C-alpha positions as CSV (number, residue, x, y, z in Angstrom):
1,X,-14.1,-61.4,96.4
2,X,-12.9,-64.2,98.9
3,X,-13.8,-67.9,99.1
4,X,-15.0,-69.1,102.7
5,X,-13.1,-72.0,104.2
6,X,-15.4,-74.9,105.6
7,X,-14.2,-76.9,108.6
8,X,-15.6,-79.9,110.8
9,X,-17.2,-77.8,113.3
10,X,-18.6,-75.0,110.9
11,X,-22.4,-75.0,111.7
12,X,-23.6,-72.5,109.4
13,X,-25.8,-74.7,107.2
14,X,-27.6,-76.3,110.2
15,X,-27.8,-72.7,111.5
16,X,-29.5,-71.8,108.5
17,X,-32.0,-74.5,108.6
18,X,-32.9,-73.7,111.8
19,X,-33.8,-70.4,111.2
20,X,-35.8,-71.3,108.2
21,X,-37.7,-74.2,109.9
22,X,-37.9,-72.6,113.5
23,X,-36.0,-73.2,116.3
24,X,-39.0,-75.3,118.0
25,X,-39.0,-77.7,114.7
26,X,-35.0,-78.0,114.5
27,X,-32.9,-77.7,117.6
28,X,-30.1,-75.6,117.5
29,X,-26.8,-77.5,116.6
30,X,-24.0,-78.3,119.2
31,X,-20.6,-77.7,118.4
32,X,-17.7,-80.4,118.4
33,X,-16.1,-80.7,121.9
34,X,-12.8,-79.2,122.1
35,X,-12.9,-76.7,119.0
36,X,-12.7,-73.4,119.2
37,X,-15.9,-73.0,117.9
38,X,-17.4,-74.7,120.9
39,X,-15.3,-72.6,123.5
40,X,-16.9,-69.5,121.7
41,X,-20.5,-71.0,121.7
42,X,-20.4,-72.0,125.7
43,X,-20.5,-68.2,126.2
44,X,-24.1,-67.9,124.5
45,X,-27.4,-68.2,126.8
46,X,-29.4,-70.7,125.1
47,X,-32.5,-69.7,127.3
48,X,-34.1,-67.9,124.3
49,X,-33.6,-70.1,121.6
50,X,-34.3,-67.4,119.0
51,X,-31.8,-65.0,120.4
52,X,-29.2,-67.7,120.5
53,X,-29.8,-68.5,117.0
54,X,-28.8,-64.8,115.9
55,X,-25.8,-64.9,118.2
56,X,-24.5,-68.4,116.9
57,X,-24.9,-67.2,113.6
58,X,-22.7,-64.0,114.4
59,X,-20.1,-66.1,115.7
60,X,-20.3,-68.4,112.6
61,X,-19.8,-65.6,110.3
62,X,-16.9,-64.3,112.2
63,X,-15.4,-67.2,111.9
64,X,-16.1,-67.9,108.2
65,X,-14.7,-64.7,107.3
66,X,-11.7,-64.8,109.5
67,X,-10.9,-68.3,107.8
68,X,-11.4,-67.1,104.2
69,X,-8.4,-67.3,101.7
70,X,-7.7,-64.5,99.0
71,X,-8.4,-65.1,95.7
72,X,-5.1,-64.9,93.5
73,X,-4.0,-61.6,92.9
74,X,-5.2,-60.1,89.3
75,X,-2.0,-59.3,87.2
76,X,-0.5,-56.1,86.7
77,X,-1.3,-53.9,83.8
78,X,1.3,-53.3,80.8
79,X,3.2,-50.1,81.5
80,X,2.3,-47.2,79.5
81,X,4.3,-46.9,76.2
82,X,7.8,-45.7,76.2
83,X,7.7,-41.4,75.1
84,X,11.2,-40.8,74.2
85,X,10.4,-36.8,74.2
86,X,12.7,-34.8,76.6
87,X,10.7,-33.7,79.8
88,X,10.5,-30.0,80.5
89,X,13.0,-28.5,82.4
90,X,12.8,-28.4,86.2
91,X,12.0,-24.7,86.2
92,X,9.3,-24.8,84.1
93,X,7.9,-28.3,86.0
94,X,7.7,-26.1,88.8
95,X,6.4,-23.3,87.1
96,X,3.3,-25.5,86.0
97,X,2.7,-26.7,89.7
98,X,2.3,-22.8,90.6
99,X,-0.1,-22.3,87.5
100,X,-2.1,-25.6,88.3
101,X,-2.3,-24.9,92.3
102,X,-2.6,-21.2,92.4
103,X,-5.5,-19.1,90.3
104,X,-4.9,-15.8,91.5
105,X,-2.6,-14.1,94.1
106,X,-3.9,-10.4,94.1
107,X,-0.7,-9.0,92.5
108,X,-0.8,-10.6,89.4
109,X,-3.2,-11.9,86.7
110,X,-5.1,-15.0,86.8
111,X,-2.7,-17.4,86.7
112,X,-4.9,-19.9,85.1
113,X,-4.8,-17.8,81.7
114,X,-1.4,-18.3,81.5
115,X,-1.5,-21.9,81.6
116,X,-2.7,-22.0,77.3
117,X,0.5,-20.0,76.7
118,X,2.4,-22.2,78.9
119,X,1.1,-25.5,77.0
120,X,1.7,-24.2,73.7
121,X,5.2,-23.2,74.3
122,X,6.2,-26.4,75.8
123,X,4.3,-28.3,72.9
124,X,6.3,-26.2,70.3
125,X,9.4,-27.2,71.9
126,X,8.5,-30.6,71.6
127,X,8.5,-31.5,75.4
128,X,6.4,-34.2,77.4
129,X,5.4,-33.6,80.5
130,X,6.4,-34.4,83.9
131,X,4.4,-37.6,85.1
132,X,3.8,-35.9,88.4
133,X,1.7,-33.2,86.8
134,X,-0.3,-35.0,84.2
135,X,-3.1,-36.3,86.5
136,X,-3.7,-32.5,87.6
137,X,-3.5,-31.3,83.9
138,X,-6.1,-34.0,82.7
139,X,-8.4,-32.8,85.5
140,X,-8.0,-29.4,84.3
141,X,-8.5,-29.9,80.4
142,X,-11.6,-32.1,81.7
143,X,-13.2,-28.7,82.2
144,X,-11.4,-26.5,79.7
145,X,-11.6,-28.1,76.2
146,X,-9.8,-25.7,74.7
147,X,-6.8,-27.1,76.5
148,X,-7.5,-30.7,75.1
149,X,-5.2,-30.9,72.1
150,X,-2.2,-29.6,74.3
151,X,-2.6,-31.4,77.0
152,X,-3.1,-34.7,75.3
153,X,0.1,-34.0,72.7
154,X,2.2,-33.4,76.0
155,X,1.0,-36.1,77.9
156,X,1.6,-38.7,75.3
157,X,1.4,-42.5,76.0
158,X,1.3,-41.7,79.7
159,X,-1.9,-39.8,79.5
160,X,-3.8,-42.5,77.0
161,X,-2.7,-45.3,79.5
162,X,-4.1,-43.2,82.7
163,X,-7.5,-42.3,80.5
164,X,-8.1,-46.0,79.9
165,X,-8.3,-46.4,83.8
166,X,-10.3,-43.6,84.8
167,X,-13.5,-42.6,82.9
168,X,-13.5,-38.6,84.1
169,X,-10.6,-38.8,81.5
170,X,-12.3,-40.3,78.8
171,X,-11.9,-37.2,76.4
172,X,-8.4,-38.3,76.2
173,X,-9.2,-41.4,74.0
174,X,-11.4,-39.4,71.8
175,X,-8.8,-36.7,71.2
176,X,-6.0,-36.9,69.0
177,X,-3.1,-34.7,68.7
178,X,-3.1,-33.0,65.2
179,X,1.2,-34.1,65.3
180,X,0.0,-37.8,65.6
181,X,-1.9,-38.8,62.4
182,X,-1.7,-42.3,63.5
183,X,-3.2,-41.8,66.9
184,X,-5.7,-39.6,65.1
185,X,-6.4,-42.4,62.5
186,X,-6.7,-44.9,65.7
187,X,-9.1,-42.7,67.5
188,X,-10.9,-41.3,64.8
189,X,-13.6,-44.1,64.3
190,X,-14.4,-44.1,67.8
191,X,-14.9,-40.6,67.9
192,X,-17.3,-39.9,65.3
193,X,-19.5,-43.5,66.2
194,X,-19.5,-42.5,70.0
195,X,-18.0,-39.2,70.6
196,X,-19.7,-36.1,72.2
197,X,-20.7,-33.7,69.5
198,X,-17.9,-31.1,70.3
199,X,-15.4,-33.8,69.9
200,X,-16.7,-35.0,66.6
201,X,-16.5,-31.4,65.3
202,X,-12.7,-31.2,66.8
203,X,-11.9,-34.4,64.8
204,X,-13.7,-33.5,61.6
205,X,-11.9,-30.2,61.7
206,X,-8.6,-31.2,62.4
207,X,-9.1,-34.6,59.7
208,X,-9.9,-31.8,57.3
209,X,-6.8,-29.7,58.0
210,X,-4.6,-32.7,57.0
211,X,-6.6,-34.8,54.6
212,X,-9.6,-32.6,53.0
213,X,-10.8,-35.5,50.9
214,X,-11.2,-38.0,53.6
215,X,-12.6,-35.2,56.0
216,X,-15.5,-34.9,53.3
217,X,-16.0,-38.8,53.1
218,X,-16.0,-39.1,56.9
219,X,-19.0,-36.4,56.8
220,X,-20.7,-37.9,53.9
221,X,-20.8,-41.3,55.7
222,X,-23.3,-40.0,58.6
223,X,-24.9,-36.7,56.9
224,X,-28.4,-38.2,56.3
225,X,-28.8,-39.1,59.7
226,X,-27.3,-36.1,61.3
227,X,-29.6,-33.7,63.1
228,X,-29.9,-29.8,61.2
229,X,-28.3,-28.1,64.0
230,X,-25.3,-30.6,63.7
231,X,-25.1,-30.4,60.2
232,X,-25.2,-26.9,60.4
233,X,-22.0,-26.9,62.3
234,X,-20.2,-30.0,60.7
235,X,-20.6,-27.8,57.4
236,X,-18.5,-25.1,59.2
237,X,-15.8,-27.7,59.5
238,X,-15.4,-27.8,55.5
239,X,-14.0,-24.2,55.6
240,X,-10.6,-25.9,56.5
241,X,-9.2,-27.3,52.9
242,X,-12.1,-26.1,51.2
243,X,-11.7,-26.7,47.3
244,X,-13.7,-27.4,44.2
245,X,-13.9,-31.1,45.0
246,X,-16.4,-29.8,47.8
247,X,-18.7,-28.3,45.3
248,X,-20.8,-31.4,44.4
249,X,-21.5,-32.1,48.2
250,X,-22.1,-28.4,48.9
251,X,-24.5,-28.1,45.8
252,X,-26.6,-30.9,47.4
253,X,-26.9,-29.4,50.5
254,X,-28.7,-26.3,48.9
255,X,-31.3,-28.7,49.0
256,X,-31.5,-29.4,52.3
257,X,-34.5,-29.2,54.7
258,X,-32.9,-27.0,57.1
259,X,-32.9,-23.3,56.1
260,X,-29.7,-22.6,58.0
261,X,-27.8,-25.5,56.3
262,X,-28.9,-24.2,53.0
263,X,-27.6,-20.7,53.8
264,X,-24.3,-22.1,55.1
265,X,-23.8,-24.2,52.2
266,X,-24.4,-21.2,49.7
267,X,-21.9,-19.2,51.9
268,X,-19.0,-21.8,51.3
269,X,-19.8,-22.0,47.7
270,X,-19.7,-18.4,47.3
271,X,-15.8,-18.5,48.7
272,X,-15.1,-20.8,45.5
273,X,-15.1,-18.3,42.7
274,X,-15.0,-21.0,40.1
275,X,-18.1,-22.6,41.4
276,X,-21.6,-22.9,39.7
277,X,-23.0,-20.9,42.3
278,X,-20.5,-18.0,42.4
279,X,-21.4,-17.5,38.3
280,X,-25.0,-17.4,39.2
281,X,-24.4,-14.9,41.5
282,X,-22.0,-13.0,39.1
283,X,-24.8,-13.0,36.9
284,X,-27.3,-11.5,39.3
285,X,-24.6,-8.8,40.0
286,X,-23.9,-7.6,36.7
287,X,-27.9,-7.1,36.2
288,X,-27.6,-5.1,39.8
289,X,-24.4,-3.1,39.5
290,X,-22.9,-1.5,36.5
291,X,-19.8,1.0,36.5
292,X,-20.0,4.0,34.8
293,X,-17.3,7.0,34.2
294,X,-17.4,8.5,37.3
295,X,-20.0,6.4,39.5
296,X,-21.7,2.8,40.2
297,X,-25.2,2.7,38.9
298,X,-27.3,0.5,41.5
299,X,-30.1,-1.5,40.2
300,X,-31.7,-3.5,43.3
301,X,-33.5,-6.8,42.5
302,X,-37.2,-6.2,42.0
303,X,-38.0,-9.7,43.9
304,X,-36.4,-12.8,44.9
305,X,-37.5,-15.8,42.8
306,X,-37.1,-19.4,43.8
307,X,-33.8,-19.7,42.1
308,X,-32.0,-17.0,44.4
309,X,-33.9,-18.5,47.6
310,X,-32.4,-22.0,46.6
311,X,-28.4,-20.1,46.5
312,X,-29.2,-19.2,50.2
313,X,-30.9,-15.6,49.5
314,X,-33.8,-15.4,52.4
315,X,-37.0,-14.0,51.0
316,X,-37.6,-11.6,54.1
317,X,-34.7,-9.6,55.7
318,X,-33.9,-10.7,59.0
319,X,-32.3,-7.4,59.7
320,X,-35.3,-5.0,59.1
321,X,-33.6,-3.6,55.8
322,X,-35.5,-2.8,53.0
323,X,-36.3,-5.8,50.8
324,X,-34.7,-4.8,47.7
325,X,-31.4,-3.6,49.6
326,X,-31.2,-6.9,51.3
327,X,-31.1,-8.9,48.4
328,X,-28.7,-6.8,46.6
329,X,-26.2,-6.8,49.4
330,X,-26.3,-10.8,49.4
331,X,-26.1,-11.0,45.8
332,X,-22.7,-8.9,46.0
333,X,-21.3,-10.5,48.9
334,X,-21.5,-13.8,47.1
335,X,-20.0,-12.8,43.9
336,X,-16.7,-13.0,42.9
337,X,-14.9,-9.9,43.3
338,X,-12.6,-10.7,40.2
339,X,-16.3,-9.6,38.7
340,X,-15.7,-5.8,39.2
341,X,-11.9,-5.7,38.7
342,X,-11.9,-7.3,35.4
343,X,-15.4,-5.7,34.0
344,X,-14.3,-2.4,34.7
345,X,-10.5,-2.5,34.7
346,X,-10.3,-0.7,38.0
347,X,-8.5,-1.7,41.0
348,X,-10.3,-2.3,44.2
349,X,-9.2,1.2,45.4
350,X,-10.5,2.9,42.8
351,X,-13.6,0.8,43.0
352,X,-14.6,1.2,46.7
353,X,-14.0,5.1,46.2
354,X,-16.9,5.5,43.5
355,X,-20.2,7.1,44.6
356,X,-22.9,4.3,44.0
357,X,-26.4,5.9,43.3
358,X,-29.4,3.9,42.3
359,X,-30.0,4.1,38.7
360,X,-33.4,5.8,37.5
361,X,-34.1,7.0,41.0
362,X,-34.6,10.4,40.7
363,X,-33.3,11.6,44.0
364,X,-30.2,9.4,43.2
365,X,-30.3,7.3,46.4
366,X,-27.0,6.7,47.9
367,X,-26.1,3.1,48.0
368,X,-22.2,3.5,48.4
369,X,-22.4,2.4,52.0
370,X,-24.6,-0.7,51.3
371,X,-22.2,-1.6,48.5
372,X,-18.9,-1.2,50.7
373,X,-20.5,-3.3,53.1
374,X,-21.2,-6.3,51.1
375,X,-18.0,-6.0,49.3
376,X,-16.6,-6.3,52.8
377,X,-18.2,-9.6,53.6
378,X,-17.2,-11.0,50.4
379,X,-13.5,-10.2,50.9
380,X,-13.8,-12.0,54.3
381,X,-15.3,-14.8,52.5
382,X,-12.9,-14.9,50.0
383,X,-10.1,-14.3,51.8
384,X,-9.0,-11.4,49.4
385,X,-6.4,-9.3,50.7
386,X,-6.1,-6.5,48.3
387,X,-10.1,-5.8,48.5
388,X,-9.7,-6.1,52.7
389,X,-6.9,-3.5,52.2
390,X,-8.8,-1.3,50.1
391,X,-11.8,-1.3,52.4
392,X,-9.8,-0.7,55.3
393,X,-8.3,2.2,54.0
394,X,-5.1,3.5,54.9
395,X,-3.8,3.1,58.6
396,X,-5.8,5.8,60.4
397,X,-3.4,9.2,61.1
398,X,-4.4,11.8,63.8
399,X,-6.8,14.3,62.7
400,X,-8.9,11.6,60.6
401,X,-11.9,9.9,61.7
402,X,-12.3,7.2,59.0
403,X,-12.2,3.9,61.0
404,X,-12.5,1.8,57.8
405,X,-15.7,0.0,55.9
406,X,-17.6,-3.0,56.8
407,X,-16.4,-5.0,59.7
408,X,-12.6,-3.8,60.3
409,X,-11.6,-6.6,62.7
410,X,-13.1,-9.5,60.3
411,X,-11.2,-7.5,57.2
412,X,-7.8,-7.2,59.3
413,X,-8.0,-11.1,60.0
414,X,-7.5,-11.2,56.0
415,X,-4.5,-9.3,55.8
416,X,-0.8,-10.8,56.9
417,X,-0.2,-10.6,60.8
418,X,2.7,-7.9,60.4
419,X,0.4,-5.6,58.3
420,X,-2.4,-6.5,60.5
421,X,-0.5,-5.5,63.6
422,X,0.8,-2.0,61.9
423,X,-3.0,-0.9,60.9
424,X,-4.0,-2.0,64.7
425,X,-1.0,0.2,66.1
426,X,-2.2,3.2,63.9
427,X,-5.6,2.4,64.9
428,X,-4.9,2.8,68.6
429,X,-2.6,5.7,68.3
430,X,-5.0,7.7,66.7
431,X,-8.3,6.4,68.2
432,X,-7.4,5.1,71.5
433,X,-8.6,1.5,72.6
434,X,-12.3,2.5,73.3
435,X,-13.3,0.8,69.9
436,X,-10.0,-1.4,69.6
437,X,-11.1,-4.4,71.5
438,X,-12.2,-6.5,68.6
439,X,-9.1,-5.2,66.1
440,X,-6.7,-6.1,69.2
441,X,-8.2,-9.5,69.2
442,X,-7.5,-10.0,65.5
443,X,-3.9,-9.6,66.1
444,X,-1.2,-12.4,66.6
445,X,-0.2,-12.8,70.2
446,X,2.3,-11.8,71.4
447,X,2.0,-8.5,69.7
448,X,4.6,-6.8,67.9
449,X,6.9,-4.2,69.6
450,X,5.1,-1.0,67.8
451,X,1.7,-2.6,68.8
452,X,2.6,-3.3,72.3
453,X,4.2,0.3,72.5
454,X,1.0,1.6,70.8
455,X,-1.1,0.0,73.4
456,X,1.0,1.1,76.5
457,X,0.9,4.5,75.3
458,X,-2.9,4.4,75.1
459,X,-3.5,3.3,78.6
460,X,-1.1,6.0,79.6
461,X,-3.4,8.7,77.9
462,X,-6.3,6.8,79.5
463,X,-4.8,6.9,83.2
464,X,-4.0,10.8,82.6
465,X,-7.8,11.2,81.4
466,X,-9.0,10.2,84.7
467,X,-10.7,7.3,83.2
468,X,-11.3,4.3,85.3
469,X,-9.2,1.2,84.5
470,X,-12.6,-1.2,84.8
471,X,-13.7,0.9,81.9
472,X,-10.8,-0.8,79.9
473,X,-11.3,-4.1,81.7
474,X,-11.6,-6.1,78.6
475,X,-8.5,-4.3,77.1
476,X,-6.4,-5.1,79.8
477,X,-7.2,-8.8,80.4
478,X,-6.3,-9.2,76.9
479,X,-3.2,-7.1,77.0
480,X,-2.0,-9.3,80.6
481,X,-2.2,-12.2,78.1
482,X,-0.8,-10.9,74.7
483,X,1.3,-7.6,75.3
484,X,4.9,-8.3,74.4
485,X,7.1,-9.2,77.5
486,X,9.6,-6.7,76.7
487,X,7.0,-3.7,77.5
488,X,7.4,-4.5,81.1
489,X,9.8,-1.6,82.0
490,X,7.5,0.8,80.1
491,X,4.7,-0.4,82.1
492,X,6.7,-0.3,85.3
493,X,7.5,3.3,84.6
494,X,3.8,4.0,84.5
495,X,3.2,2.3,88.0
496,X,6.1,4.5,89.2
497,X,4.5,7.6,87.6
498,X,0.8,7.0,88.7
499,X,-0.2,8.7,92.0
500,X,0.2,6.1,95.0
501,X,-2.7,4.0,95.8
502,X,-4.8,4.5,92.9
503,X,-6.9,2.1,90.9
504,X,-4.2,3.0,87.6
505,X,-1.1,2.2,90.0
506,X,-2.3,-0.9,91.1
507,X,-3.3,-1.8,87.6
508,X,-0.1,-1.1,86.1
509,X,1.9,-3.0,88.9
510,X,-0.3,-6.1,88.2
511,X,0.3,-5.7,84.4
512,X,4.0,-5.3,85.1
513,X,4.3,-8.2,87.2
514,X,2.4,-10.5,84.6
515,X,4.8,-9.6,81.8
516,X,7.6,-10.4,84.0
517,X,6.1,-13.5,85.0
518,X,5.3,-14.3,81.3
519,X,9.0,-13.6,80.1
520,X,10.4,-15.7,83.1
521,X,7.7,-18.7,82.0
522,X,9.0,-18.4,78.4
523,X,12.5,-18.3,79.3
524,X,12.2,-21.7,81.7
525,X,11.0,-23.6,78.7
526,X,13.3,-22.6,76.2
527,X,16.0,-25.4,75.6
């Protein structure tokens, strides 16, 4: 804003009075002779007083604006705090510009999909972002929430300084890097009270990883006022750092008015083998399954009483399975796995191979598949590697059809990364890529050399079988991001061997180019 400057010949007030009263009651003002205003006013035709009033007002308005003096300039804001981390190398900075500026060039993968790898590697090396790229990355992270933790951490003080001046980037002030506990504490209260739901969940999850007790206290402070759907996802965040200290809170949640909240609380309690709920489930499981010499005698529950329902077992099966079978599976999935090994003296490998038949059933109804499926859920909940290993079975071999019990991808996630990759590599060698998408997704990227070799060989077999590349589009997209860059030479050989101008030739050429790009990209970031 500016303040108008008044002069002796300024007739603005008189013009305004004439406009209000009418020119027939108040004559037009005469300018002071010899002034610039008088010279300008002389050009106005006064034959029509109303028109002349408007012309004189226009002249006065221009004069008032032209003579205005500016207000004092506001003070400059304090600069962003110092960031003493080294900036990414020049070559890596140029690569970042390419990833931000080009989405796809026809010969390589979608470059935007390589950005998470670049950010994770740069953060792992302890770099800070080049200032010139910070605004573009903040814009990108605004639409891709999965990038925010890495972007905020790499942008550092400059990112927060910019976010304070641009409301489009306000997510930065509500996102704290996991390696910045002080910043997290400073932003935590604002996030919990004012943040969007996804930001609140992220903050609670991160706090639980660092300080489980503080995370539980934060959730408890607002639990009674949260919506049912929000309480459900907040409970999921308690999986990080879950311990016996959380049992009283979860036991109370078993009485929640939301059925889904009650079910989730029961699942969390069942992952704590020493919890009261686990003990109650163990007692029910003993009554349902009894190890005999050469089999497991199964007696499914006859009904689902109020106590079972409070412990998270729905009265009606949501899957269409028979009610008694459903109740049996829910009980076994929630019982401590040590119940079976300690009670029978048998190993998990031996137990999963025993036939399970319904006791007292003349036909001897086979319950083996149901029991193994329930044990698989228990192994995933309790993160029990020996049981997961037993249920998956040995790594598949050519000529075998067994693909593991339960949900193989979830069971795989329980095993150590190297064992996970080895089992998946054997599966791919035996069964190909058709059913391997979820298994590959459970393996850490970049894939190990043996797994990468198995995937490349499976792609070669798929190309030779006459299958179309788009029938494996999901696996190919994952392969571009996770295949070891060292496999580029083998993929280039496939591109050379493939018939020219075929879809597979183009697919292999693009994959090889992407692998080369990833290798160069990671090399540029190396200190």
